[in-house]
C-alpha positions as CSV (number, residue, x, y, z in Angstrom):
1,M,4.8,-5.9,-3.1
2,G,2.9,-7.7,-5.6
3,C,3.0,-11.2,-7.6
4,G,5.6,-10.6,-10.5
5,D,4.4,-10.8,-13.7
6,A,1.4,-13.1,-13.7
7,C,-1.3,-12.0,-10.8
8,P,-4.3,-13.7,-10.7
9,I,-7.7,-11.3,-11.8
10,F,-10.8,-11.9,-10.3
11,P,-13.9,-10.1,-11.9
12,G,-15.7,-7.6,-9.7
13,K,-12.4,-7.0,-7.2
14,R,-10.4,-3.8,-6.9
15,Y,-6.5,-3.9,-7.1
16,E,-4.0,-1.5,-6.2
17,D,-0.9,-1.3,-7.6
18,W,1.5,0.8,-5.7
19,T,5.1,1.4,-6.4
20,L,7.1,1.4,-3.7
21,T,11.3,1.3,-2.5
22,D,12.6,-2.0,-2.2
23,P,13.6,-1.5,1.8
24,A,15.8,-4.4,1.6
25,G,19.6,-3.5,2.6
26,Q,18.4,0.1,2.8
27,P,19.5,2.4,5.6
28,I,17.0,2.6,8.8
29,E,15.9,6.4,7.3
30,T,14.9,4.9,4.3
31,V,13.3,2.0,5.8
32,R,11.2,4.0,8.0
33,L,9.9,6.3,4.8
34,V,9.0,3.3,3.3
35,R,7.1,2.4,6.3
36,D,5.3,5.5,6.5
37,D,4.4,5.9,2.9
38,I,2.4,2.4,3.3
39,H,1.0,3.6,6.1
40,Q,-0.5,7.0,4.5
41,R,-1.3,4.9,1.6
42,I,-3.5,2.5,4.0
43,Q,-5.1,5.8,5.6
44,D,-6.1,7.3,2.6
45,L,-7.6,3.9,1.2
46,I,-9.4,3.7,4.4
47,N,-10.7,7.2,4.4
48,E,-11.8,6.1,0.3
49,L,-13.5,3.1,1.1
50,A,-14.9,3.7,4.3
51,P,-15.1,7.5,5.3
52,Q,-17.3,7.2,8.2
53,R,-15.0,4.6,10.0
54,A,-12.0,6.8,9.3
55,A,-13.1,9.3,11.3
56,H,-13.1,7.7,14.7
């Protein structure tokens, strides 16, 4: 997930660079692990950015 070698940079914006396994052509078990990894990273990011909302 990303924009390759030339991602635009906008001052004042936060960027997350997650190294993920490419699920293309992988068995369903691997795809599920990638999905779960992304889900957990998003939950962690929500908790970090808005901890009061994550508790609901």
